[in-house]
N, C-alpha and C positions, 0 to 999 in steps of 0.2 A: 211776498213779501215786497210791495213796490216803491216806488222813490226810490230817493239820491242815497248810494250807502260808501261806507269809508269802513275801513279796515284797522284793528290797533295792531301795530307792530310793537318790536323790542324797544324802538326809540318812542313811542306814544309815552304820555304821562296822564293818569288818573289824580284826580289831586279836587278831593270832596266831590262836588257836584259836576267839574269841568273837566273835560277832556282837554288835551294839546297833542295835534297829529301830529305827523312827523313831516319833514320836508315835502317828501314825494304824494303823501296822501293829500297833504295839503296843496301840492300845486295843482292834482287832480281835479280837485272840489274847484277852486279859483279861476284856473285857468283853462281848464279841459269844459268842465262843466257848468263855468262862470256862476257860482252861487253866490250871495250875497248876505249880510247879516240880515238875521231872523228867519233864512233859510232851513228848513227843517232836514237833517240826516239822521241816518239810522246805521248806527257803528257796530261792527261786530268783533269778536274778540277772537274767534275760531274756534272756541273752546264754551260754547253755547250760550252767550250772554249778547242780549241785544239792548242797546241802549240808543233810546229816542231822543234825539237833541236838537238844537236849534244853534245856528252858528250866532257867538258874540261878537267874533272878532274875526275879519277875511285877509287875512295876509296871506300870502302864497307860499312865504315859508314856513309858517306858523298859524294856523288853523284852530282857534279858541270853539271849543262847543260848548253850551249849558246842558249838563242832562236834564231833562224832563221827566223821562221814565225808565227803568230797566224790569227788564226781565232773563232769568234763566230759565232754561230748556234742560229737561232731564238727557241724561247720554242714553244712547240705543242701548239693549240690553244685549244685543248679539254685536259681538268685535268681529268685523272684518278684515283681512288684511290681503292685499292684493300682489302676490310675486308675477311679477311681469317682467318678460326678457325684454330689453330695451328694442323697440324697433325706431324706423325712422322718426325724423321730426314730426312731419304733420300727425304720424298715427299718434305719437307720445302725445302732442296737444291733445286729441280727441280722447284718447285714454284718460288723461286727466281730468278734464273735463265731465266726463262720465262717473269718475271716482266721486267730485264735487257734488253734482248733480244725483245721482241716485243717494249717495251717502254711505260712504264707507270710512272706518279710521285708521287705514295704514296700507302705505304703498312702497313695495319694496323693490326697486329696478334693479336687475340682473343681468351679468351677461353670462350666455350660454354658449354650448359648441357651435351652432348654429346660425347665432347671433350676426347680424349684416355689417358689424362694425364693432369698434373697441375704442375707448377714450383714455388717453394718459390721467395721471392726477391730477395736472389743472385744467383740463379740458371737465373733468369728471365733476371738479366744483364748480367751475360755470353753469354746467350742464344742471347741477340740482339748484343751484341759486335761481337759476331761470324757472327751472320747475316750480319751487315757491311761490316765486311771480305769478303762476301761472293759475296754481292751485287761489292762491289771493284775488284774482281778477274774477276767477269763475265762483268764488263764494261772493262776491259783491252782487256779481249778474244774475246768480241764482237763489241769493239770500239765506245757503247755506249757513247756519249757525257753526257746526264744526269743521274745520277744516283737516281733511287727513294730512296725517303727519307720513312726511316723505322721506323714506331712511338714504343714507348714503350708498351710491353706485358699488357694488360687488359682485363677487363670481355666486353662479347659483350653487357651484360645489361649496363653497363658505357659508352660503345660509344654509344648506343641506345638514352640513357638517355641525353646524350651531344649535338648529332647531332640533326639539323632542316633542315626539307624540305623546301629549298630554292627554288625558283621559277627558278634558273639558274641550278638547279639539278635535273638530272635524275637517281632515284636510284632502282637497279634491285636485285634481290635476287635470285641464281641459287637453281631451286626449284624441287622437286621429287614429288609435290603436285598434286591432280588433277585440272585440270581447269586451270594450268601456261600457259602462253602466250611463243610465239616463242620469241627467244631473238633478232632474224635478225627481225623480224615486229616491235617490240616495237622500237629497236635502230631507225629506220627508219622512223616510223613515229614520232620522235623527234630530227633528225638529225640537225634542225635548229629553235631549242627550246632551249637547255640546253648545255652551256659551260663546264660542270662537270659532270662525271659521278661516281657513287656510284657503286662496284659491289661486292656483298657480297655472299663467297662462304662458306659452311659447313663443318664439318668433314664428314670420313666415315660413320656415323653413322646417319646421315642429321643433321638438325635444328631439335629442337622440335615442336611440336604445339603451345606452349607458345611462344617461339621465333621467330614464322612465325606469330603469332599475332602481338606480338610486332614490328614486321618489317611491317607488314600493316599498324597498326597506326602510323607508321610515314613515311608512304607514299610510299615505298618499293613494286614495283612489282614482283612479282610471275614470272620468265622465264623457260622455259625449255632449255636445254642443246644440247638435241638429242633423239634418241628410247631408248637408254640403260642408265642402271646406270654407273655411272663414278667416278672414283677414284678423291681424292680431287686435285692433280696434273693436272691430266689429265684434268679435268673439269677448272681448271683456265687459262693454256695453250689453251683448245680450245675458251673458252669465250673471253680470250681477245684477241686472235688470231681475233675472228667476230669483235671486238671491234675497234680493229686497222683498218682491212681492210674498216670495212664501214666510218668509218670517214675519213681516207685515199684517199678515193674515193667521198669523200662527196667534197662539195666546201667552206668547215669552216676548 
């Protein structure tokens, strides 16, 4: 999806055939991209709708757009959730980009036993806000019509205690443990059975034995991603690419 793009935030307004963008998006269009009246902009709402519009008023604090066409895409039939043990800053940025560009529906960042660091409550909120902005920027860059929802930071143990092994969910954990199954084979065997997939990827130091045992108790299947040990951002990109390809070429 080529061309200039903007994103509808909670502060944006849609009135009839008119869109009023928030201050940040308005500033980006006018000051960064230097767009003017009558320039075309595609506006994404992150929920599948795309508005082809033209700039009616180019105020850096309040851009008004005139909607010329709207289309709404169908939601993916498979709901993919990534559980990621929070890595270093740059790796997390790459993970968010991969989640948007490949196209998943939900991200659950967690702290695990071997996480390199933890955040206090204030830092966690600041990180979450920054990650949400990164997702929006990736949606605009890639043209992804569906922005994945990112949940607040939490402990892996809390996620596992709250999760349930529903029959419609395929639960996978990327594993370096001996005896883990091929991710390709596991997904192939379950293409027609589940409408939701949970994929857990650990930190650079991997999940602990206790955490693997907790995953197993919840019905997670340990899957291997290749011959070599992968960094967390590489593991996410690799595994989500496999998931996307196998789901895209199935009849579901």
